[in-house]
N, C-alpha and C positions, 0 to 999 in steps of 0.2 A: 492479447499474446504478445503483441508487438506494436508499437506505436509508429514504428518508421513507415511512412507512406510509399508506396510504388510509384513511380513515375508512370504517366501515361505512356510514353514512348517505349518504356520497358514492357509495359503490358501489351501495347500493340504487337511489339516483335514476337513474344511468345504466344499470344492470340493469333498472329498471323501463320506462324510455325504450325502450330497445333491445328486449327481448322483446315489449313491446306493437307496436313499430313492425315487427319481424320476423313475428310471429304474426297481425297484423293484428286482435287482440282487445284491446280497451281497458280491460277489467276484470281481467287478471292482476295479481297480486300475488308479490312476491318477497321471501323472507327469507334470512338466513343460519342454519346450524346446524353446529356443529362435532362433532355425534354421529351425523351419518348422511351416505350419499354424496347426490350430486346427484340429486334426485327431482323429478318433476312430477306433481301431482294434477289430472287433467283435471276433473274434478267440481267441484273447489274453484277451479279457475283459479289455482293456486298452485304457484310454482316454489320449491323449497328448493336452497339452494346450499353447498357447502363454503366457509368463509372462506378469503381468499388466503393468509394465513398457514400453512394446513394443507396447501399444496402443494408440489410438488417445484420447485427451480430459484430463481432469483434474482428480484427484486421485479417487473420487466417480464415475465419470463417465465410469472410465477404468473397475472400480468393477462392475458396471452394467451390461456392455458388458460381461466381464467374466463370471458372474452369468448366463445370457440368453445363451451365447454360451454353457455354461454347461448343461443347460436344454435341448438345441437341440441334444447335444451327449448323454443325457440320453435317449431323445425319441427316437433316431437312435437305441441305443442299446436295447429298448423295443419293437420297431415297424419293424426295417429293417432286411431283410434276407441277405442283401449284401451291400457294401458301395465301388464303384469303385472309382480309382483314378480321380482326376480332371485334369490330365495332358491332356487328349485328349477330343476330342468334345463329344464323346458318354458318357463316364463317368460325364463329367461336367454337361451335361444335365439331366442325371438320377439323379444325386445327387440334383440338383436344384428342380425336380419335388418331390422328396422324402421329400426334407426339407419343401414343402408346403403341403405334404399329412400328415407328422408326426406333422408338427404345427397343423394341424385342429385336429388331434386326441388327440394330448396332451392338447390343450386347452379345451377339453371337460372334461378332469381330473382335470386339474390345471388350473382353471376358473381365478385365479388371477394374471396370467401372462401376460394378455393382454398389459397393459401399458408398460410392461418391453419389450414385444417383438416389440411394436411400436416403442419405444426409441431405441432399438437395431438395428431396420430397418434404423432409420436415420443415425445412424453411419455406417451400412452397405453401404447406398447411398453414404454417404461422401468418404468412402474410396474407392469406385469403381473408375477408371480411366475414363478421359475424352475421349471419343469415338475417336477422333482426334489422340490420343497418342497410338492407338492400331492398328496394320497394318496386311493387308491382309483380308482374310476371317475371321480370328479371331475376327475382329471388329463386324462382323455380329453376332457371339455367344454372344459376350460380350453386344451387343445391345438387343439381345433376353432376356439375363438374366436380365438386368437393367428393361426391359418392364414387364417381367413375374413377376419377384419378386416385384418391386417397382411401376410399372405403369407408369415410366417417365425415360427420358434419359439424360445422361449428355453429351451434345454436340449433334452434328448432322451427319446424314448418308445419303446417296443418297435415293431419294423418292422409287425406285424401291426394294432397300433393306429393307426400312422401312415396306415397304407393306408385305414382306416376313416374316419381325420380328414379326408384328401384327398378321398376320395369323398363325404363328408357336405358339406364345404366347397364342392366344385364343384357339388353338386346345391343347396345353398342358395343360391349365386349365381346358377344358372339359375332358380331359383324367384323370386328378388327381381327378375332382370330381367325376368321374365315378368309380374310384378305392375307393374311400371313401364310395360311396352310396352302391356298391356292395361288400365292404370288400374284395378287391383285393389286393395283397402285391407287395413287390418289385419285384419278379420274372414277375407278370403280367405288371407292368410299364416298365420293361426293354425290353418287346417285343414291347412296342408302340414307344420307342424312335426313331426307325429307320423312323418313320412316320414324325416326327419333323425334323430329320436329311434332309429327301426330300424335305419339305416345304422349309428349309432353304438353300438348295442346296448347301450343304457342305460335306466334306469327312468326316466320323465317327472318323478317326485317325487323324484329323486336331489337332495339338498340340496348346494347350492354354496356353497364357502365365501366368504367376503367378500373382495374385493381392491381396496382403495380407493387412490388416488393418494397421498392425505395420510398412508398408513401409514408413508411414509418421507420425510414432510415435512422441510424443513430441507436435504434432500440437494441439494448443489450440484454441477452437473456443468460441466467446461470446455467452452469452445465447440469444441474438437477432437473431444470426446467425443459431444456434442449433434450436430455436423455428421455423424458417422459414422451415428447413428440416422436422420438426416434422409435423407441418401442412400440408405440401406436402404429407408425407406418410400416416397420419393419415385420410386425405381426400381420397386418393387413395385406401385405405385399408377399408373404410367405410362398403363397400358392406360384407365383411368378419367378420370385428370386431364390426359393429354398430359404433356408435360416441364415439370416444376417445377423451377426451379434451387434446390438445397438452401440456399444460400448467400444467396438473396434471401429464403427462408422463415425462415431463421436471423435476418436483422436486422429483420425486421418494421416496415420502414420506413412502410408504409401505416397502422400502428396507432399508431405512437410519438407522433406528433403529438396524437392524442386523448390518450394517457395522459399526455403532458406537461402538457397543458391541466389534467387533473385533478391533477396533482400541484402545479401553480401554485396552483389554486383552494383545495387544501388546505391548503397553507402560509399562504395569505392567511388562512384561517379561525383556524388556528392562533396566528397572530401578532395576533390581533385583541382587545383588551380582556379583561374578566374572563370566568374560566372559570366558567359558570352551576353546575356541581356543587359547586364550591369554596364557594360562597355560599348554598347551601341551596335553588337552583333546579333541577328537574330537566328533562331533555328526554326527551318521549316517544319510545318506539319507533317509527321509520318503515318498518318492515318488516312483510310480511305484513298490509296493510290496503289495501282498494280505496278511495282518496280519490275517484272518480270520483262516488261517490254523493252528495257534498256538493257538486258543481257543478252549479249551475242556470245553464245556459248561456245561455238567454234574458234571466234577469235581468242577469245579467253584460253581456251584449251592448248591453242596452237602457240599463244605467247608463253604459256606455262611450260610447255615441252622446250621451248627455245631457251627459257631462261633457265630451266633445268641442266641444260648442256652448259649453258654459261657458268653457272654455279659451281657444278662438278668437273668442268673440263673435259667430260667425255661426251663422245658423239655415238648415238645409237642408230646403226644401219641395219636395213633388213634387205636381203638380196636373195635373188632366185637361186645362183649358183655361186660358188667360190672354191679355193683350193682348201684342201684338208689341214687342219693346225695342228701341229704337233708342239704341245704346250711345255712337255719335259725337255726337249732340245732347245725351245726357245727360253726356257727359264734358266738353263745352264748359262746362256752366254748373255742374259739381261737382267742383271740383279740391281735394284729389286724388279720385281716383275711388274709391279704398278704401286703406284703412290696415289691414295685419296686426299686430293686437295679439295678443301671446300672454300670457295670464294664467298664472302659477304659484304654487305654494304652498311657501314655505321654510320653515313651520313643521315642527318636530320632534316627534313624537307618539309615545307609548306607550300600547298599548292592553291592558288588562285585562279578560278574559272571564270572567264567574260562570259555574261549570260545577258550582254546587250541585245537590241533587237536585230542587229546584222546576224546574229548567229540563228534566228529563229528558223529559217528554212531549212537549216542542217542540223536543229537541235537534237533530234534524236540519234542521228549518228554521232555526234559530239559525245552527246551523254553516254552512249555504247562504247566509245573509246575510251572516254576518261573513267568509265566504271571499270573496264578491262585493265587500264592501268592501276587502279587501286586494287583489283583482285591479284595483279601480279606483285604488287608492293607489299601487300599482306602475306603473299606465297613466299617471298624473299625475306620476310620477317624486317622490313624497313620501318623505321618510326616516321610515320608521316601524319600530317593534317591537310584536310581539304576545306577550303572556302569557296565561295562563288558571290559574285555581285549581279544585280539587276535593279529594276526600277519598278517600284510599286507604289500606287496613288500618289504619282508624279515625286517621288522620294526615292533616293538611290538606297539601296538596303543591301548590307553584307551578310552573307548567309553562312551559317555554320554548317557543313556537311558531315564532317567528323574531325573530332579533336584528336590530338596526338596521343593522349592516354586513354583511348577505347579502341578496340580491335574493330576493323571494316566487318560490317554486318549488313544485316537486311534493313535496318532502321536506316543506317547510311545511305543505302540505294535508294530508300523512299524518300529520304530528304531530297537526294539528287534529281530524283523523278519528279518530284512536286515543283522544283522551281521552273518558272516560266521565263524565257526570255524576253526582255522589254528594255527599252530606254536606251540611252547613250553610254559613253566609255568614261565615267569621271574617276580615273585611277587614282588621282590624288587624293579624292575624299575617302574613297575605299581604303586606301593606305593609312589615311589617319584614324579610321575606325579601327583597324588592326594593329594600328603602333603599339598600344599597351600589350596586346597578346604577344606580338613579336619581341617587345622589350622584355616580356617576362618567360617567354619560352626559349629566346635566342636560338632558332634553328639555323644550321648550317648554311642551307640554300632555302630561298624565297623564290619560287617559280611562278610567272604571271602568264597564262594563256590567254590570249587575246586576238581578235581578227579586225581590229580597227586601231586608229590613232587617238590617244587621249583627249579629252576636252580641253585640258589646260596644260600643255607639255611643260613649261616652267615650273608648276606647282609639283608636277611628278618628277621632275629633276631634282626639285628640292627635297622632296620626301625620300627618294632613292638614296640621296646622299646621307640623309639621316640615318636610313636604315643601314646602310653600308657602314656608317661609324658603330653601329651595334655589333660590327663584326659578322654580319650576314651576307652573303654571297648573292648579289641580285641578277637573276638571270629570266630572260622573257622569250616567248615562243611565238613567233606571228603566224597565225593560221589564214590562208587564203585560198581561194577556189582553184589556183592553178599556181604553178612554181613562180611565174614572174610576180604576181600579186602577192604571195607569202614572203618572196625575198625583198619586195618593196617595203611590206609592213616591218619586217626583221629589220631592214636597214635604218628606217625610221626610229625603230624602238632603240637602236644602238646610240642615238644621239642623246638619249633621255637618262645616261649614266648607268646603265647596265653592264656587268661586266660581260656578259655573254648573251648573244641573242641568236636564235635558230628559226628557220624557215619551215613550215610543214603545209603542204598542200593536199596531203591524203591523211584524212583523220585517223586510220588505223595506225599511221606511223607515230602517233603521239606517244604510245608506251615505250617503244623502241628507242625514242630520241630522249624520252625522260630518263631512262635507263642508263643511257650513254652518258648523260650528265653526272649522274650518280657515281658512275665507275670511275669517272675521271676525277674524282675528289681525292 
């Protein structure tokens, strides 16, 4: 349907939002891996997903599979006590039963998922192996899974084995239904798995061969073929889901608008400006990191209130008592009664964050303060970009946290959270890496936040002069553990050609000081 590929960072952002919303847990992280099946680690609050390109079907079909798999993992996080490995029969059977249980519980909450679940079932069935390709007693377990999950088999097995499979699937469904009716959890189901094992007449430690949907990645189905699978699945699932129109499940109209928005945003990013990687600037991975740890909600809210008053010119006060206000008499002598003056900041700013090793001990508070700054700048609709530098594998790296043409969002926060403070302060080298970007974008202000003196002051002085030659106002902020140290750093920076230097000894003062710089423009 669409050949445009979604970026992984775009998918991480939507996946993180959805899994947290569906699971009602705010610290869940998401990552992609092309080396394993979809998996959730409950203790780590982490979901690992296979990339879209590893899945079967066209782009939109792959996205729908990805989205529904994510919903299942969110329901596991919400309702499961444990998730065992699929490598052996016991865990494989328990996880299959848990999938049916959490599906039922999840559908009660998220009633709009039925068509997507049926659609995903069709692709699950397509991806399962033909029974004649599975050897030994693992064939019996695979047959059980197919019959229990889809009500159908791909291929044939011996009649005696089939009777066992039907009996085990019927018994498993009875156990799952009882667990739902009586609100039993994973641990109760786990105690009943051995009964299924006995009916199937297998060893609980029987090795189960890996069967992944992306083993046949790139295989495209015609709509007619896919509709056949959807018809089979929707008919077999009618007892649980009621009547589902296979054609409606095929179209996915309720998800397509969401997908189209992602494609449009992805295309905008692709068409904007220089590629950071092509000019020596790297982008931190935005997966498998919990950005909520650097959100100081109290600080962010207090700053937003303060700058709301700054922007409007009004200050809201709440007092226990006061004189009665006669508005008519006041208006007669004071015209106009009020004027709504909206202050705004048109200044474009690029911010560079020092993440050398000297900041490591205060890295968390430093990130909280800088994140709060970004939240306020976004709130005030300031056009800004954020970069950082650190040392990785003995080489200085300039990191792109947020480009100027993308709104501040959770992906940017994840990037900031990912950066590890390490190394020295080679400002001149970092400025050199950023020079093509600054030359192209021409911000009004280039602000450097640092807690140390640069490795090569003369080189920094030369780069500062070059950047000022582009019409950029060079500003530096010296961070120190106390007023004396911060002032000393700021004074030393003043000799490097910066037009303005400031001293900050309290990290929470960073947002206010930066807004002060912008307001003077």
